[in-house]
C-alpha positions in Angstrom: 11.6 -8.8 -11.1 11.3 -6.7 -8.1 14.0 -3.9 -8.2 15.5 -2.1 -5.8 12.0 0.5 -5.6 9.3 -2.3 -5.5 11.6 -3.9 -2.4 12.3 -0.4 -1.2 8.5 0.5 -1.5 7.0 -3.4 0.5 9.8 -2.2 3.5 8.8 1.3 3.6 4.7 0.0 3.8 5.7 -3.0 6.0 7.3 -0.4 8.4 4.2 0.9 9.1 2.1 -2.4 9.8 4.0 -4.8 11.1 7.0 -3.7 13.3 5.8 -4.9 17.2 3.4 -7.3 15.8 4.0 -11.7 17.0 4.4 -14.3 14.6 1.9 -16.8 16.1 1.3 -19.5 13.0 2.6 -19.5 9.8 1.6 -21.6 6.4 2.3 -23.3 3.5 1.4 -25.0 0.1 4.7 -25.3 -1.2 7.6 -25.9 1.4 10.4 -26.2 -1.0 9.9 -22.1 -1.0 11.5 -22.7 3.0 15.5 -22.9 1.9 16.5 -23.1 5.9 16.2 -24.8 7.5 15.1 -27.6 4.8 12.3 -28.2 7.5 9.4 -26.9 7.4 8.2 -28.3 10.4 11.8 -26.7 12.6 11.3 -23.3 10.1 7.9 -22.9 11.6 9.4 -23.9 15.2 11.6 -21.1 14.5 9.6 -17.9 13.8 6.6 -19.0 16.0 6.4 -16.2 18.5 8.5 -14.3 16.9 8.6 -10.5 17.5 9.2 -8.4 13.9 11.5 -6.1 15.8 12.4 -4.1 13.0 12.2 -4.7 8.4 14.6 -3.6 6.2 16.2 -3.9 2.5 19.5 -5.1 1.0 19.9 -5.1 -2.7 16.3 -7.1 -3.7 16.6 -8.8 -0.1 13.7 -8.1 2.8 14.5 -8.9 6.0 12.6 -9.4 9.4 14.2 -8.7 12.4 13.5 -11.0 14.7 13.2 -11.2 18.7 15.7 -14.0 20.0 18.4 -12.9 17.8 17.1 -14.2 14.8 16.1 -12.9 11.0 13.7 -14.3 8.7 14.9 -13.0 4.7 12.8 -13.4 1.5 13.5 -13.1 -1.7 10.9 -12.1 -4.0 12.5 -13.4 -7.7 11.0 -12.9 -10.7 6.4 -12.8 -9.3 7.0 -12.7 -5.9 5.2 -10.1 -3.7 4.3 -9.4 -0.1 0.8 -8.3 1.3 -0.4 -7.6 4.6 -4.5 -8.5 4.8 -7.1 -10.4 6.3 -7.1 -14.0 4.0 -9.7 -16.7 4.8 -10.0 -19.7 3.2 -12.6 -21.3 0.6 -12.8 -23.7 -1.1 -9.0 -24.8 -1.1 -8.2 -21.1 -1.6 -7.8 -17.8 0.3 -9.3 -15.3 -0.6 -9.2 -12.3 1.0 -12.1 -10.2 3.6 -11.5 -6.9 2.6 -12.9 -5.6 -0.7 -10.3 -4.2 -3.5 -7.4 -5.1 -5.4 -6.2 -8.1 -2.6 -10.0 -9.6 -3.8 -9.8 -8.8 -7.1 -6.7 -7.9 -8.4 -5.5 -11.7 -10.3 -1.7 -10.8 -9.5 -2.2 -11.4 -6.0 -4.3 -14.7 -5.2 -0.8 -16.7 -5.7 -0.6 -17.6 -2.3 2.1 -19.9 -1.3 2.7 -18.0 2.4 0.9 -17.2 4.7 2.4 -15.4 7.8 -0.4 -14.6 10.9 0.1 -12.1 12.9 -1.1 -11.1 16.9 -3.8 -9.1 16.0 -5.8 -10.5 13.5 -3.7 -9.5 10.4 -2.0 -12.2 7.8 1.6 -11.3 6.1 0.7 -13.5 2.6 3.5 -14.2 -0.2 2.1 -13.9 -3.5 3.9 -15.8 -5.5 3.0 -16.9 -9.5 6.0 -19.2 -10.7 7.1 -19.9 -7.1 10.9 -18.8 -7.3 11.2 -16.8 -4.5 13.4 -17.6 -1.6 12.5 -17.5 2.2 15.7 -18.5 4.5 15.5 -17.9 8.8 18.9 -17.4 10.0 20.7 -16.4 13.4 20.9 -12.7 12.4 24.8 -12.7 13.5 25.0 -15.8 11.0 23.6 -13.7 8.1 25.4 -11.1 8.7 28.4 -12.6 7.8 27.0 -14.6 5.3 29.5 -15.1 2.4 26.8 -14.1 -0.6 25.4 -11.0 1.7 28.9 -9.6 2.3 29.7 -9.4 -2.2 26.7 -7.7 -2.5 28.0 -4.3 -3.5 26.8 -1.3 -1.9 23.8 0.1 -1.9 23.5 3.2 -4.8 20.7 5.6 -2.5 23.2 5.7 0.8 24.3 9.1 1.5 28.2 7.1 1.4 27.5 6.2 -2.4 29.0 9.4 -3.9 30.5 10.3 -7.3 34.1 8.8 -6.1 32.3 5.6 -5.1 30.2 5.5 -7.7 33.3 5.5 -10.6 35.4 3.5 -8.3 33.2 0.5 -8.1 32.7 0.6 -11.6 35.7 1.2 -12.7 37.5 -1.1 -10.7 37.7 -4.9 -10.3 39.1 -6.0 -7.0 41.7 -8.7 -7.1 42.2 -11.5 -4.7 46.0 -11.1 -4.7 48.2 -7.8 -5.5 46.0 -4.3 -6.8 43.1 -3.8 -8.5 42.1 -4.5 -12.2 40.8 -2.4 -14.4 36.8 -3.9 -14.7 35.0 -4.7 -18.4 32.3 -5.2 -19.5 28.9 -3.9 -21.0 27.4 -0.8 -18.7 23.9 -2.4 -18.8 25.7 -5.3 -17.7 27.9 -4.4 -15.1 25.0 -1.4 -13.7 22.6 -4.9 -12.7 25.9 -7.1 -11.4 24.5 -7.2 -7.8 28.2 -7.9 -6.8 29.1 -4.0 -8.3 25.9 -1.8 -7.1 23.2 -2.9 -5.1 19.4 -3.3 -6.5 19.2 -2.2 -9.9 17.6 -4.5 -12.4 16.5 -5.0 -15.9 13.7 -1.9 -15.4 15.7 0.2 -14.3 19.2 0.0 -16.3 17.4 0.6 -19.2 15.7 4.0 -17.4 19.2 5.4 -16.8 21.2 4.6 -19.6 18.0 5.9 -21.8 17.7 9.1 -19.8 21.8 9.5 -20.1 21.4 8.7 -23.6 24.7 5.6 -23.4 23.8 2.3 -25.2 24.0 -0.2 -23.2 26.4 -2.3 -25.3 29.1 0.3 -24.3 32.1 -0.8 -22.4 32.4 0.1 -19.1 36.4 1.5 -20.1 35.2 4.1 -22.8 33.1 5.8 -20.5 34.1 9.3 -20.6 34.4 11.3 -16.7 30.6 13.4 -18.1 29.2 10.2 -19.1 29.7 8.9 -15.4 28.5 11.6 -13.6 25.4 11.6 -15.7 24.9 7.5 -14.9 25.6 8.6 -11.3 23.4 11.5 -10.8 20.1 9.7 -13.0 20.8 6.9 -11.5 20.0 7.7 -8.1 17.1 10.5 -9.3 14.9 7.7 -11.0 15.5 5.3 -8.0 14.0 8.0 -5.6 10.9 9.0 -8.2 10.8 5.2 -9.0 9.5 5.0 -5.1 8.7 8.1 -4.6 5.2 6.2 -7.3 5.9 3.4 -5.7 7.3 1.2 -8.2 6.8 -0.6 -11.5 3.7 -3.1 -12.3 3.9 -3.4 -15.8 4.4 -7.9 -14.4 3.3 -9.3 -11.7 4.7 -6.7 -9.1 1.6 -5.2 -6.1 2.3 -3.1 -3.0 1.1 -5.1 0.4 -1.8 -3.6 0.3 -2.0 -4.9 -3.3 -2.2 -2.2 -5.3 0.2 -1.6 -8.2 3.0 1.3 -8.4 2.4 3.9 -10.3 6.2 4.5 -11.8 4.9 3.3 -15.5 3.7 6.6 -16.5 7.7 7.3 -16.1 8.8 4.5 -17.9 10.7 5.3 -21.6 11.8 2.5 -23.1 11.6 -0.5 -21.0 9.0 -3.0 -22.7 8.5 -0.2 -25.4 10.5 -2.0 -28.6 8.6 -1.0 -31.7 7.3 2.9 -30.5 8.4 5.9 -30.6 11.0 7.0 -28.7 9.9 10.2 -26.5 12.7 11.9 -27.5 13.4 11.7 -31.3 10.9 10.1 -32.7 13.1 6.7 -33.6 11.7 3.9 -33.3 13.3 1.6 -29.7 14.7 -1.8 -30.1 15.3 -4.8 -28.2 17.9 -6.2 -28.5 19.4 -9.9 -26.8 22.3 -9.3 -24.6 23.2 -12.7 -22.6 20.1 -14.4 -21.8 18.5 -10.7 -21.0 17.4 -8.2 -23.0 17.7 -4.4 -23.6 16.0 -1.9 -24.5 17.0 1.7 -26.2 16.8 4.3 -28.9 19.5 3.1 -31.3 19.0 7.5 -32.3 20.0 9.1 -28.7 21.7 6.7 -27.2 24.4 5.7 -29.9 27.3 3.5 -29.9 
């Protein structure tokens, strides 16, 4: 699933391409992808002739602010990624008109949603497993949506200080009365979107390996020094991954169809059975409530 660095890369790439462009039409072969409104006919009517005024990210959501106070939200889920280019329909398939990765990379061929822009270009959503979510909102309603309000702070914002990090990690908001001490395994807490926005399986593994902290360690047992280390590594690693265009070990691609280059920095995620780059120990993969955790048992002792 694309995480904060991948989504941020898409945002930054698209900002250079589509701001000020008008959506002239939209096509899909999988209307179930459209969650709001329920009818694709209404969705199509709602986005046609709207100008794209802003593109931004909240957690793993991509939000296009449109004219007339509408917003388009796309969550790419497990295998979705947005592409920008030109395609033509041929024998029931969309074929890129431009040579290169949009045409040659098989991960870019699962087009299920295409927006046709006023300059002849197209914005497409490729999604192998068709889990992506697309919603059209009144902008004010999206701002007040309860699910959006539940999202935790953004780890790269200026106001996300070390003290803020400690606060959200350690204290759980209570419905009534005083906040309570939070409990839970550090990897799960880092991936909880209501605590910190945007971190998933890949970067939680990578952060904790660099911090030399076992993914199963309870956050209540983390020292101030360990919390400081996680905080510093989190910000630095996410910025590095953005600079490298994200991780393309699986389906994710940039809007150009190209892969991201974080892979050369990947140390433990999906490297079970390989040697730890630091100590030479064998990297393990263990299950954690339906997810996987990759770590070095020598460097990351519980």
